[in-house]
C-alpha positions in Angstrom: 0.0 0.0 0.0 1.4 3.4 -1.0 1.8 6.1 1.7 -1.0 8.2 0.4 -3.3 5.2 0.5 -2.2 4.3 4.0 -3.0 7.8 5.1 -6.4 7.7 3.5 -7.1 4.6 5.5 -5.8 6.4 8.6 -8.2 9.3 8.0 -11.1 6.9 7.8 -10.3 5.1 11.0 -10.1 8.3 12.9 -13.2 9.9 11.3 -11.0 12.1 9.2 -8.6 13.6 11.8 -10.1 17.0 11.1 -13.0 16.1 13.3 -10.8 15.6 16.3 -8.2 18.3 16.0 -9.6 20.2 19.0 -11.5 23.4 19.3 -10.6 27.1 18.9 -11.4 29.3 21.8 -9.9 32.5 20.6 -12.1 35.5 20.3 -11.8 38.2 17.7 -8.8 40.3 18.9 -7.8 42.1 15.7 -8.6 45.5 17.2 -11.0 46.5 14.4 -14.1 48.5 15.2 -17.4 48.9 13.3 -17.0 51.9 11.0 -14.1 54.4 10.8 -13.6 57.5 13.0 -11.3 60.3 12.2 -9.7 62.8 14.6 -12.9 64.9 14.6 -15.1 62.0 15.7 -16.9 61.6 12.3 -17.4 58.4 10.4 -16.6 57.7 6.8 -14.2 60.6 6.1 -10.5 61.0 7.0 -8.8 64.1 8.2 -7.8 65.0 4.6 -11.4 65.2 3.4 -11.2 62.1 1.3 -13.9 59.5 1.7 -13.1 56.1 3.0 -14.7 54.6 -0.1 -12.3 56.5 -2.3 -9.4 55.1 -0.3 -10.8 51.6 -0.6 -11.0 52.0 -4.4 -7.4 53.2 -4.5 -6.4 50.1 -2.4 -8.3 47.8 -4.9 -6.4 49.4 -7.8 -3.1 48.9 -6.0 -4.0 45.3 -5.4 -4.8 44.8 -9.1 -1.5 46.5 -10.1 0.4 44.3 -7.7 -1.4 41.2 -9.1 -0.4 42.2 -12.6 3.3 42.6 -11.8 5.6 40.0 -13.4 8.8 38.5 -12.2 11.7 38.9 -14.7 12.5 36.0 -17.0 15.7 35.3 -15.2 15.8 36.2 -11.5 19.3 34.7 -11.2 18.4 33.2 -7.9 19.6 29.7 -7.0 19.5 27.4 -4.0 23.1 26.2 -4.0 23.0 23.8 -1.1 20.6 22.0 1.3 21.4 20.5 4.7 19.1 18.5 6.9 19.8 17.2 10.4 17.5 15.1 12.5 18.5 14.2 16.1 19.4 10.5 16.8 16.5 9.4 18.9 13.0 8.4 17.9 9.7 8.8 19.6 7.3 6.0 18.7 3.6 6.0 19.3 4.0 3.6 22.3 6.3 6.1 24.0 3.5 8.7 24.2 1.3 6.1 25.8 4.0 5.3 28.3 4.3 8.9 29.5 0.6 9.4 29.5 -0.1 6.4 31.6 2.8 7.1 34.0 1.8 10.7 34.9 -1.9 11.3 34.0 -5.3 9.9 34.7 -6.9 8.3 31.7 -9.6 10.9 30.9 -11.8 10.6 27.9 -9.9 13.4 26.1 -6.6 11.7 26.7 -7.9 8.3 25.5 -9.1 10.0 22.3 -5.7 11.5 21.7 -3.9 8.2 22.4 -6.2 6.5 20.0 -5.4 9.1 17.3 -1.7 8.6 18.1 -1.9 5.0 17.0 -3.2 5.9 13.5 -1.4 9.1 12.4 0.5 7.1 9.7 3.8 8.3 11.3 6.3 5.5 12.0 8.4 7.5 14.4 9.2 11.1 15.2 12.9 12.2 15.5 13.6 13.6 19.0 16.5 15.1 20.9 15.9 12.6 23.7 14.3 9.3 24.5 10.9 9.1 26.2 12.9 8.4 29.4 14.6 11.8 29.2 14.7 13.4 32.6 12.9 16.6 31.4 9.9 14.4 30.3 9.9 12.4 33.5 10.0 14.9 36.3 7.0 15.3 38.6 5.6 18.3 36.8 5.9 19.6 33.2 9.1 21.6 32.5 8.8 25.4 32.5 9.5 27.6 29.5 12.8 28.3 31.1 13.7 24.6 31.2 12.7 24.3 27.5 14.8 27.3 26.5 17.8 25.7 28.2 17.2 22.5 26.3 16.9 24.3 23.0 20.2 26.0 23.6 21.8 22.7 24.5 20.3 20.6 21.7 19.0 23.0 19.1 22.1 25.0 18.5 24.4 22.0 17.7 21.6 20.6 15.5 21.4 23.8 13.6 25.1 24.1 13.3 25.3 20.6 11.7 22.5 21.4 9.2 24.2 24.7 8.2 27.5 23.0 7.7 25.9 20.5 5.4 24.3 23.2 3.3 27.6 25.2 3.2 29.5 22.2 2.2 27.3 21.4 -0.7 27.2 25.0 -1.9 31.0 25.0 -1.6 31.0 28.2 0.3 33.2 29.1 3.3 31.4 30.6 6.3 33.3 33.9 5.6 31.5 34.1 2.2 28.1 34.4 3.8 26.7 37.9 3.4 23.3 37.6 5.0 21.4 35.1 7.2 17.7 34.4 7.7 16.9 32.1 10.6 13.5 31.1 12.1 12.1 29.0 14.9 8.8 28.9 16.8 10.1 26.7 19.7 12.3 29.3 21.3 12.0 33.1 21.7 15.0 34.3 23.7 17.1 37.4 22.9 19.6 37.3 21.4 18.2 34.7 19.1 19.7 31.3 18.6 21.1 32.4 15.2 23.8 34.4 17.1 25.2 31.3 18.6 24.9 29.1 15.5 26.8 31.8 13.4 29.5 32.0 16.1 29.9 28.2 15.9 30.2 28.4 12.2 32.7 31.2 12.2 30.5 33.5 10.2 31.8 37.1 10.3 30.2 39.5 12.8 29.4 42.0 10.0 26.9 39.6 8.4 23.4 41.0 8.0 21.0 38.9 10.1 17.2 38.4 10.1 15.4 36.3 12.7 11.8 35.5 11.7 9.2 35.1 14.5 5.5 34.1 14.5 5.6 32.2 11.2 5.4 28.7 12.5 5.3 25.8 10.0 5.6 28.2 7.1 8.9 29.6 8.4 11.1 27.6 6.0 9.5 29.0 2.9 9.1 32.4 4.5 12.8 32.4 5.1 13.4 31.5 1.5 11.1 34.3 0.3 12.9 36.8 2.6 16.3 35.6 1.3 15.2 36.0 -2.3 14.1 39.5 -1.8 17.3 40.4 0.0 19.3 38.8 -2.8 17.5 40.8 -5.4 18.0 44.0 -3.4 21.8 43.3 -3.3 21.8 42.5 -7.0 20.2 45.8 -7.8 23.2 47.4 -6.1 25.6 45.2 -7.9 26.6 43.3 -4.7 27.0 39.6 -4.0 24.5 37.9 -1.8 25.2 34.5 -0.3 22.4 33.9 2.1 22.2 31.2 4.8 18.7 30.3 5.7 18.1 28.0 8.7 15.0 26.6 10.4 15.2 24.8 13.7 12.5 23.3 15.8 12.6 21.3 19.1 9.0 20.2 19.4 8.9 16.8 21.2 9.9 18.2 24.6 6.5 19.9 24.7 4.9 16.5 25.4 4.3 17.0 29.1 2.9 20.5 28.5 0.4 19.2 26.0 -0.5 16.2 28.1 -1.1 18.6 31.0 -3.5 20.7 28.9 -5.4 17.6 27.5 -6.1 16.3 31.0 -6.9 19.7 32.7 -8.9 21.3 29.9 -10.4 18.2 28.4 -9.6 19.2 24.8 -8.4 16.9 22.0 -5.0 18.2 21.0 -3.4 16.2 18.2 -0.2 18.3 17.8 1.4 16.1 20.4 1.0 13.1 18.0 2.5 14.9 14.9 5.5 17.0 15.8 9.2 16.1 15.7 12.6 17.7 16.0 14.8 18.9 13.1 17.1 21.6 11.8 17.4 22.3 8.1 19.2 24.9 6.1 19.7 26.2 2.5 22.1 28.6 0.9 20.7 31.1 -1.6 22.9 33.0 -4.2 22.0 35.9 -6.4 24.7 34.9 -8.9 26.7 38.1 -8.7 30.4 37.3 -9.0 30.0 33.6 -9.8 29.4 31.3 -12.8 26.4 29.0 -12.3 27.7 26.8 -15.1 30.6 26.0 -12.9 28.9 25.9 -9.5 25.5 24.4 -10.5 23.2 24.4 -7.6 20.1 22.5 -6.5 17.0 24.6 -7.5 16.6 27.8 -9.5 13.9 30.0 -8.0 11.4 31.3 -10.5 8.9 33.2 -8.4 6.9 33.1 -5.2 3.6 34.2 -3.5 2.5 34.9 0.0 -1.0 35.3 1.3 -2.8 35.5 4.7 -6.3 34.1 4.7 -9.0 36.4 6.0 -10.4 35.8 9.5 -8.4 32.7 10.1 -6.2 33.8 13.0 -7.9 31.5 15.5 -7.5 28.3 13.4 -3.7 27.7 13.5 -1.2 29.0 16.0 1.4 28.4 18.6 0.6 30.2 21.9 3.2 31.1 24.5 2.5 29.5 27.9 4.5 29.2 31.2 4.9 25.5 30.3 6.2 26.2 26.8 4.0 26.6 23.7 0.5 25.3 23.0 -0.4 24.2 19.5 -3.6 25.5 18.0 -4.9 23.3 15.2 -8.6 23.4 14.5 -10.7 21.1 12.2 -11.0 23.9 9.7 -7.3 23.9 8.7 -7.4 21.1 6.1 -10.4 22.7 4.3 -8.9 26.2 4.6 -5.5 25.2 3.2 -6.9 23.1 0.4 -9.3 25.9 -0.7 -6.5 28.4 -0.7 -4.0 26.4 -2.8 -5.6 26.6 -6.3 -6.1 30.4 -6.5 -2.6 31.0 -5.1 -1.1 28.6 -7.6 -2.9 30.4 -10.4 -1.8 33.8 -9.1 1.8 32.5 -8.9 1.8 31.2 -12.5 0.3 34.5 -13.8 3.2 36.4 -12.3 5.9 34.4 -14.1 6.6 34.9 -17.9 5.4 32.1 -20.2 8.9 31.9 -21.6 10.1 30.9 -18.2 7.3 28.5 -17.6 8.0 26.8 -20.9 11.3 25.6 -19.5 9.6 23.4 -17.0 6.7 21.9 -19.0 6.8 18.8 -21.2 5.0 20.7 -24.0 5.1 24.3 -25.4 2.9 26.8 -23.6 0.2 28.8 -25.2 -0.4 30.7 -21.9 0.8 30.5 -18.3 -2.4 28.7 -17.3 -1.4 25.8 -19.5 1.1 24.6 -16.9 -1.0 22.1 -15.0 -0.3 21.1 -11.4 0.3 17.6 -12.7 3.2 18.8 -14.8 5.1 19.6 -11.6 6.5 17.8 -8.6 5.2 19.2 -5.3 7.2 19.8 -2.1 4.2 20.3 0.2 4.7 20.8 3.9 3.3 17.6 5.6 1.3 19.4 8.3 -0.9 16.3 8.7 -2.3 13.4 6.8 -5.6 15.2 6.0 -3.8 18.3 4.7 -1.8 16.2 2.3 -4.7 14.2 1.0 -7.0 17.2 0.8 -4.6 19.1 -1.4 -3.8 16.0 -3.4 -7.6 15.8 -4.2 -8.2 19.6 -4.7 -5.2 19.9 -7.1 -5.9 16.6 -8.8 -2.4 15.5 -8.0 -1.1 11.9 -8.2 0.7 10.1 -5.4 4.1 10.3 -7.2 3.9 14.1 -7.2 3.6 14.2 -3.4 5.9 11.2 -2.8 8.5 13.3 -0.9 5.9 14.9 1.3 4.3 11.5 2.1 7.7 9.9 2.8 8.9 12.7 5.1 5.6 12.6 7.0 5.6 8.9 7.3 9.2 8.5 8.4 9.8 11.8 10.3 6.5 13.5 11.1 6.0 17.3 11.1 9.0 19.2 12.2 7.3 22.6 11.8 9.4 25.2 9.9 12.3 22.8 9.3 10.2 20.2 7.4 9.9 21.9 4.0 13.6 21.9 3.3 13.7 18.2 4.3 11.0 17.5 1.7 12.9 19.6 -0.9 16.1 17.7 0.0 14.3 14.3 -0.4 12.7 15.4 -3.7 15.8 16.6 -5.4 17.3 13.1 -4.8 14.8 11.8 -7.4 16.7 13.6 -10.1 19.7 11.5 -9.2 18.2 8.1 -8.3 15.0 8.0 -10.3 11.3 7.7 -9.5 8.5 5.5 -10.6 5.4 6.3 -12.7 1.8 7.0 -11.7 0.9 3.6 -10.3 0.7 2.2 -6.8 4.4 1.6 -6.7 6.6 4.7 -6.7 9.6 6.1 -5.0 13.4 5.9 -5.5 14.6 2.9 -7.3 11.4 2.3 -9.2 11.7 2.9 -13.0 14.4 4.9 -14.8 12.9 8.3 -15.0 13.9 11.2 -12.7 11.9 14.0 -11.2 9.9 16.6 -13.1 11.8 19.8 -14.0 9.4 22.1 -12.1 8.8 21.9 -8.4 6.2 23.8 -6.3 7.0 24.4 -2.7 4.0 25.1 -0.5 3.6 25.5 3.3 1.1 26.9 5.7 1.6 28.7 9.0 -0.2 30.8 11.6 -2.4 33.5 10.3 -3.5 31.3 8.4 -0.6 32.2 6.0 0.3 30.4 2.8 3.7 30.4 1.2 4.3 29.1 -2.3 7.3 29.1 -4.5 8.0 27.8 -8.0 11.4 26.3 -8.6 13.3 24.6 -11.4 15.6 21.7 -10.8 19.3 22.4 -11.6 20.3 19.1 -13.2 22.2 17.9 -16.2 20.7 15.7 -18.9 17.1 17.2 -18.8 14.9 15.9 -21.6 11.2 17.0 -22.0 10.7 17.8 -18.4 12.2 14.5 -17.1 15.7 13.8 -15.9 16.9 10.6 -17.5 18.9 8.4 -15.0 20.0 4.8 -14.9 21.3 4.3 -11.4 18.1 3.5 -9.4 18.9 2.8 -5.7 17.5 -0.2 -3.9 16.0 -0.9 -0.5 14.5 2.5 0.2 11.6 2.5 2.7 8.5 4.6 1.9 5.6 4.4 4.3 7.0 1.3 5.9 7.4 -0.6 2.6 10.6 -1.7 1.0 10.9 -0.6 -2.6 12.9 -2.8 -4.9 
């Protein structure tokens, strides 16, 4: 059974996961009031005498103009290296049951969560420690101070290793890095963890740093988008940009905090069954001062889009708490994300010249809309099984197009912001080892064809925000949108199956 089929079966056995994701208790806190009031206390007119309606019309025109703006044919942006580092330990479904039975009464809510835990479709989740780790086995849940100390102890070395891998593949010395973009949602100290990782790497103190906050699972692609904009700004000034992007999350240590909330509040919180630990990194170049023909790279970035969905703030989040952070994941998330994907995909394609799109399609394009989702591979953030299968259905994708997302989800779970680069790393390997066709069997080592030239990266975060990027594989021997290979690998596990 292929991973996507396994996950469909899982969804059915848990009544579609989305029905048990918990409830949202947040009120509308966006600070908006009914009507507009100017400094004189009147509604509908601002202090310059212009009507609000006129301003709204101007805003609509600005939005239409922004929508019509096109990316250049050649941005000159490439991902030169990718590094992914998972910690050595694994948290199995039975480990969560052990901790729950050891420290908590078996309430109805807890029983429900443990039942879901058995059918997530995740084999094991990488963790910085075993379930017997002292921090998870003390009488009371660890405080946010304890969790920060663990992040410093475990997260910084993990991030350092991931960054070193990315730098090595890019063939850059740490001293060549000009900018950095880091992100995490599982630590919030000042200075940020990026300061200590860069010190470990030997990156110069004059490097320009950005540390993203509040972007959750979309942080990896938000970091890539930020890096691309920085790179283009530097290019406009005729300057080099070699940007290190890193996402690091230590999620599994929140197990006691989540169990505590499940028992005390009686809510069904499934984040505890999904999240894992990871750090991943990429290096982005703007091409100034180097020859891509010599250096190659992994992916060429063609364009990107970002959108925040209206009135969705209460559906997906990560709230601060004295015992760490609390995952907010409501049943609406799969339907919200699957509904948002088609229009954003269309908007992204409309912003990229047809001449550029023609380089990643098997047939000549008559218009940008001719590039179908099925012409591309998809690096979709595996936020949960229902998110994957819902978008698979909405976009009419085949299992092989989401193979990397399913595989990462099955073997590693959801590592929040760090996951997307892991999916991209796994997906680019298909260009080297080969993938199968559109049948039940797929994965590395099946068939002699490589990955599709075009790759869509897509991730969702708090807000609800959506990040989407279109990339082109950087690979030799590309023919008609497919990379020909002959060296299929053997014995690769996808969804618990051994592929020959």
